[in-house]
C-alpha positions in Angstrom: 26.9 38.8 14.4 23.5 40.0 13.3 23.4 43.7 14.2 22.2 46.6 12.2 25.8 47.8 11.9 28.1 46.1 9.5 31.6 45.1 10.9 33.4 48.0 9.2 30.9 50.6 10.4 30.9 49.0 13.8 34.7 49.3 14.0 34.5 52.9 12.9 31.8 53.7 15.5 33.7 52.2 18.4 36.9 53.9 17.3 35.0 57.3 17.4 33.3 56.3 20.6 36.6 55.5 22.3 38.2 58.7 21.1 35.3 60.6 22.6 35.5 58.8 25.9 39.3 59.3 26.3 39.0 63.0 25.4 37.7 64.0 28.8 38.2 63.2 32.5 34.9 64.8 33.6 32.9 61.9 35.1 29.5 63.5 34.6 30.3 64.0 30.9 31.6 60.4 30.6 28.5 59.0 32.3 26.2 61.0 30.0 28.0 59.7 26.8 28.0 56.1 28.0 24.3 55.7 28.9 23.1 57.6 25.9 25.3 55.4 23.7 24.0 52.3 25.4 20.4 53.4 25.0 20.7 54.3 21.3 22.7 51.1 20.3 20.1 48.8 21.9 17.1 50.9 20.9 16.0 51.0 24.6 13.5 53.3 26.3 15.9 54.1 29.1 19.4 53.3 30.4 21.3 53.7 33.7 24.8 53.2 35.1 25.3 52.0 38.6 28.7 52.2 40.3 29.8 50.0 43.2 30.6 51.7 46.5 33.4 49.6 47.9 32.7 50.5 51.5 29.0 49.9 51.7 29.0 47.2 48.9 25.9 49.0 47.4 25.3 49.8 43.8 24.5 53.5 43.5 22.8 55.1 40.5 25.5 57.4 39.1 23.5 58.4 36.0 20.3 57.6 34.2 18.3 58.8 31.3 14.7 60.1 31.4 12.5 61.9 33.9 13.3 59.4 36.7 17.0 60.2 36.7 17.0 62.3 39.9 14.7 59.8 41.7 17.0 56.9 40.9 20.1 58.8 42.3 18.4 58.5 45.8 18.3 54.7 45.6 20.8 52.0 46.1 20.9 48.3 45.2 22.7 46.0 47.7 25.4 43.7 46.1 23.8 40.4 45.1 20.2 41.7 45.2 18.1 42.5 42.2 19.2 41.7 38.7 21.8 44.5 38.8 23.2 43.2 42.1 23.3 39.6 40.8 25.2 40.8 37.6 27.7 42.8 39.8 28.3 39.8 42.1 28.5 37.1 39.4 30.3 39.3 36.9 28.1 37.9 34.1 25.7 39.7 31.7 22.0 38.9 32.0 19.0 39.3 29.7 15.6 39.3 31.4 12.6 39.7 29.0 9.9 39.1 31.6 11.0 41.1 34.6 8.0 40.4 36.8 8.5 36.7 36.5 12.2 36.8 37.6 12.7 36.2 41.3 15.7 38.4 41.4 13.8 41.5 40.1 14.1 44.4 42.6 10.4 45.6 42.6 11.1 48.6 45.0 12.8 50.6 42.2 9.7 50.6 40.0 7.5 51.3 43.0 9.6 54.3 43.9 9.9 55.8 40.3 6.5 54.7 39.0 8.3 53.3 36.0 7.2 50.0 34.5 10.0 47.6 33.7 9.0 44.9 31.1 12.4 43.7 30.1 16.0 44.6 30.8 19.6 43.8 29.8 22.4 44.3 32.3 26.1 43.9 31.9 29.0 44.2 34.4 31.6 46.9 34.3 34.9 45.0 35.0 38.4 46.2 35.6 40.4 43.0 35.5 38.5 40.6 37.8 37.1 43.5 39.9 33.5 44.8 39.4 33.2 48.5 39.5 29.5 48.7 38.4 26.9 47.7 35.9 25.1 49.2 32.8 21.5 48.3 32.3 19.1 49.2 29.5 15.3 48.9 29.9 12.5 48.1 27.5 13.0 47.9 23.8 11.3 50.8 22.1 9.4 48.6 19.7 8.3 46.2 22.4 10.6 43.4 21.2 12.9 41.3 23.4 16.6 42.0 24.1 18.8 39.5 22.4 22.4 38.2 22.2 23.3 40.8 19.6 22.2 43.6 22.1 24.2 41.9 24.8 27.3 41.6 22.7 27.3 45.2 21.7 26.6 46.4 25.2 29.5 44.4 26.6 31.8 46.2 24.2 30.4 49.5 25.4 30.9 48.4 29.0 34.5 47.3 28.4 35.5 50.7 27.2 33.4 52.5 29.8 34.9 50.6 32.7 38.4 51.6 31.6 37.7 55.3 31.2 35.7 55.5 34.4 38.5 53.9 36.3 41.0 56.3 34.8 38.7 59.2 35.6 38.3 58.0 39.2 42.0 57.6 39.6 42.6 61.1 38.1 40.0 62.6 40.5 41.7 60.9 43.5 45.1 62.1 42.4 43.8 65.6 41.9 42.2 65.6 45.3 45.4 64.2 46.9 47.5 66.8 45.1 45.2 69.6 46.3 45.4 68.2 49.9 49.2 67.8 49.7 49.5 71.3 48.2 47.4 72.7 51.1 49.6 70.8 53.7 52.8 72.0 52.1 51.5 75.6 51.8 50.6 75.4 55.5 54.3 74.9 56.4 55.0 78.2 54.7 52.3 80.2 56.4 53.3 83.6 57.8 52.1 83.7 61.3 51.5 86.9 63.2 49.0 89.5 64.3 51.3 92.4 65.1 51.0 95.7 63.2 54.6 95.2 61.9 53.9 91.8 60.2 50.5 92.9 58.9 52.2 95.9 57.2 54.7 93.5 55.6 51.9 91.2 54.4 50.0 94.2 53.0 53.1 95.2 51.0 53.6 91.7 49.8 50.0 91.4 48.6 50.2 94.6 46.7 53.4 93.7 44.8 52.5 90.0 44.3 50.0 90.7 41.5 52.6 92.1 39.0 56.0 91.0 37.9 58.0 93.6 39.8 61.3 92.5 41.2 61.3 92.4 45.0 64.2 92.9 47.5 63.6 91.4 51.0 65.8 92.7 53.7 66.1 91.5 57.3 68.1 89.6 59.8 68.7 85.8 59.4 65.7 83.8 60.5 63.1 86.5 60.0 61.3 84.5 57.4 62.5 86.0 54.1 62.0 82.7 52.2 58.5 82.4 53.7 57.6 85.8 52.4 59.0 85.0 49.0 56.8 81.9 48.9 53.9 84.0 50.0 54.4 86.5 47.2 54.7 83.6 44.7 51.5 82.0 46.1 49.6 85.3 45.8 50.7 85.9 42.2 49.5 84.5 38.9 52.5 82.3 38.8 51.5 80.1 41.7 50.9 77.0 39.5 54.4 77.3 38.2 57.7 76.5 39.9 59.1 78.3 42.9 62.9 77.8 43.0 64.8 78.8 46.1 68.6 79.3 45.8 70.9 80.1 48.7 73.7 81.9 47.0 76.0 81.7 50.0 75.6 77.9 50.3 76.9 77.1 46.8 80.7 77.1 46.2 81.7 80.2 44.1 83.2 78.0 41.3 79.9 76.1 40.9 77.5 79.1 41.3 77.3 80.1 37.6 76.7 76.5 36.4 74.0 76.0 39.1 72.2 79.2 38.2 72.4 79.0 34.4 73.2 75.4 33.6 76.0 74.1 31.3 76.6 72.3 28.1 78.4 69.1 27.6 82.2 69.6 27.8 81.9 73.0 29.5 84.3 71.8 32.1 85.9 68.6 33.4 83.0 66.3 34.5 80.4 68.0 32.4 79.3 64.8 30.6 76.0 66.2 29.4 73.7 69.3 29.2 72.2 70.4 32.5 69.4 72.8 33.1 70.1 75.6 35.6 67.9 77.1 38.3 66.7 80.0 36.1 65.5 77.6 33.4 63.8 75.5 36.1 61.9 78.6 37.3 60.6 79.4 33.8 57.1 81.0 34.2 57.5 80.9 37.9 59.6 82.6 40.6 63.2 82.3 41.5 64.2 83.3 45.1 67.9 84.4 45.4 68.7 84.3 49.1 71.9 85.9 50.4 72.2 87.8 47.2 74.9 90.0 48.7 77.3 87.0 48.5 77.1 86.8 44.7 80.5 87.2 43.0 80.8 90.1 40.5 81.0 87.8 37.4 77.7 86.1 38.3 76.1 89.5 39.1 76.7 90.5 35.5 74.8 87.5 34.2 71.9 88.1 36.6 71.7 91.7 35.5 71.4 90.5 31.9 68.5 88.2 32.9 66.8 91.1 34.6 67.3 93.4 31.6 66.8 91.1 28.6 65.1 88.0 30.1 67.8 85.8 28.5 71.2 84.1 29.2 73.6 81.6 27.8 74.5 78.3 29.5 78.0 77.9 30.7 80.0 76.6 27.7 77.2 77.2 25.3 76.3 79.7 22.5 72.5 79.3 22.4 70.6 82.2 24.0 68.0 80.9 26.4 64.8 83.0 26.9 63.1 82.8 30.3 60.0 84.4 31.9 60.9 84.4 35.5 60.2 86.7 38.4 63.1 87.4 40.8 62.7 87.8 44.5 66.0 88.6 46.1 66.9 88.7 49.8 69.8 89.7 52.0 70.8 90.5 55.6 73.6 92.8 54.4 73.7 96.5 53.5 73.9 96.4 49.7 74.5 100.1 49.5 77.6 99.6 51.7 78.7 96.7 49.4 78.3 99.0 46.4 80.5 101.6 48.0 83.2 99.0 48.7 83.1 97.7 45.1 81.7 94.3 46.1 78.3 94.7 44.5 77.3 96.2 41.1 75.5 99.5 41.4 73.4 98.8 38.3 72.3 95.4 39.7 71.5 97.0 43.1 69.1 99.4 41.5 67.6 96.6 39.3 66.9 94.5 42.4 65.8 97.3 44.7 62.6 98.1 42.8 60.3 97.2 45.6 61.9 96.7 49.0 60.3 95.0 52.0 61.9 95.0 55.4 61.1 92.1 57.7 61.3 93.1 61.3 63.3 90.9 63.8 61.2 88.9 66.3 62.2 91.1 69.2 60.4 94.0 67.4 57.1 92.0 67.1 56.9 90.4 70.6 53.1 90.2 70.3 53.6 87.5 67.8 55.9 85.3 69.9 53.0 83.5 71.8 51.2 83.0 68.4 54.3 81.5 66.8 55.1 79.4 69.8 51.7 77.7 69.7 51.9 77.4 65.9 55.1 75.4 66.2 53.7 73.4 69.2 50.7 72.4 67.0 53.0 71.4 64.1 55.3 69.2 66.3 52.3 67.6 68.0 51.1 66.5 64.5 54.6 65.2 63.6 55.0 63.3 66.8 52.9 61.1 69.0 52.8 63.7 71.8 49.8 65.8 72.7 51.2 68.8 74.6 48.5 71.4 75.3 50.5 74.5 75.8 53.0 76.5 77.9 53.1 77.4 81.6 52.8 81.1 82.3 56.5 81.2 83.4 57.7 79.5 80.2 55.6 81.7 77.9 56.9 84.8 79.8 60.5 83.7 79.2 59.8 83.2 75.5 58.3 86.7 75.2 61.1 88.5 77.1 64.0 86.8 75.2 65.6 88.9 72.5 65.8 86.1 69.9 69.0 86.9 67.9 68.2 83.9 65.7 64.6 85.1 65.2 61.8 82.8 64.2 64.2 80.0 63.2 65.7 80.0 66.7 62.2 80.1 68.3 61.2 77.0 66.2 64.3 75.1 67.4 63.7 76.1 71.0 60.1 74.8 70.8 61.2 71.5 69.1 63.8 71.0 71.8 61.2 71.6 74.5 58.9 69.1 72.9 61.5 66.4 73.1 62.2 67.1 76.8 58.5 67.6 77.9 56.7 64.5 79.1 53.6 66.0 80.6 50.7 68.1 79.2 52.6 71.5 79.3 55.9 72.9 78.3 57.5 74.3 81.5 60.4 76.6 82.2 62.7 73.7 82.8 62.3 72.5 79.2 63.6 75.8 77.9 67.3 76.9 77.6 68.3 79.8 79.9 66.7 82.5 77.7 66.2 85.3 80.2 70.0 85.6 81.0 70.8 86.1 77.3 68.1 88.7 77.0 69.5 90.7 80.0 73.0 90.5 78.6 71.8 92.1 75.3 69.8 94.9 76.7 71.4 96.0 80.0 74.0 98.8 80.1 76.8 97.7 82.5 77.3 100.0 85.5 81.0 100.3 84.8 80.6 102.8 81.9 80.4 106.5 82.4 77.1 108.3 82.6 77.8 110.0 79.3 78.5 106.6 77.6 75.4 105.1 79.3 73.3 107.9 77.9 74.8 107.4 74.5 74.1 103.6 74.5 70.6 104.1 75.7 69.9 106.7 73.0 71.3 104.5 70.4 69.3 101.4 71.5 66.1 103.5 71.9 66.3 105.2 68.5 67.3 102.1 66.7 64.2 100.3 68.1 62.0 103.2 67.3 63.3 103.4 63.7 62.9 99.7 63.2 59.4 99.8 64.5 58.5 102.3 61.8 60.5 100.6 59.1 63.1 103.3 59.0 60.7 106.0 58.0 62.5 108.9 59.7 59.7 111.4 59.3 57.1 109.0 60.9 59.6 108.1 63.7 60.3 111.7 64.4 56.6 112.5 64.6 56.0 109.6 67.0 59.0 110.7 69.2 57.9 114.3 69.2 61.2 115.7 67.7 62.1 117.3 64.4 63.1 115.1 61.5 66.4 117.1 61.0 67.3 116.5 64.7 66.6 112.7 64.3 68.7 112.6 61.2 71.6 114.3 63.1 71.3 111.9 66.0 71.4 108.9 63.6 74.7 110.1 62.1 76.2 111.1 65.5 75.3 107.7 67.2 76.3 105.6 64.1 72.8 104.0 63.7 72.3 102.1 60.6 69.9 99.4 59.3 
């Protein structure tokens, strides 16, 4: 080989060149490095890199040197046409030292850019047997012809370039797919609602999300506590790190400690190796402890240590594990009552109850029922081949009037069931279970009770709803009801109303 670079220096150059290429996945940066290197090694006036669009089968100018770079990006070379198109189709390099005399020369490019091509060297970019593009260099600076040495060195550049460009393309596709998948998944955890109650909940969640404050979510089953925990995680600076959800009530008591904190080999029968626990898995992210009121006292002590010291020891181990994890806990139980009964540690309760958010039951945010119903309808339409447009007025009225003891989870199940039964364009009353009867049974006061008992029941229901609507803010509730806060407090005690 008769190049200006001796073999040792050439090897060193290509080693450095490959290291530079593999140091970035930024396609613009890669293209710039490749064409500048091609131009300098062949002592050319200009260089360009064209990538093959698989759909149109056109070669598109991805990058070029010189003043005509932007003009070239507007042009395309059909596969097989021009010298670049021929090289791409035949997968063979080509030296053309008298461009105007070559029948394959694509004159339109020079006419568009006002650039005069005297000679050119073009080599294919190959990944296996597949062409992904071409590199071409134009006009030797000294007016000489391109030769076999130029072709050989440009083929080496092209070999490395094709590999890194393919890697960058795959990386970009994977990144786009990941972003799309992340968006689709996050869509499944959207908190849907327009009511004042849910907007207040979201406002509190947004305020607390920015920091690392421990959050306690309270509300009935099915009100969306895990959704809110995911929302807090997504709004925080930890959203690129793990979100680990643990249902404390669903794990057998004798396995709970090992599930949360992991274990060492030999910690118990069957522990054949070390296992990471949920707290380690959530490092730098968020751990969601659902049904935290069901935690046994022994496990509560270890969780308290994590909250206080940000560390723990695996089951059967001696090594102290440090973790940076945010805790969001949730319960449908009265933790203060559990503390009084000796079933929940008071110190842990105060550690968890730093920032409390109460999720209202669905019956207290009836304005959101139509919005949620249509949200689930859209989701199940996407997941099935059906195209149901909406609900009849009668069906929607039944959904709004029902008291929803199972809350949003029950509504989702009802809509899914209706989707299975419906065969037309609308969900009708007949596709729903007998919802209105259940609602009446829950709200009506039977005529068999005394007037005094009926009044007591009505007061209890009325005040409970009013308190819940104002998130148990007694002063605000009393003001809205037009009574003194002290009188409201006395009624709460007399009627046995609690959260």
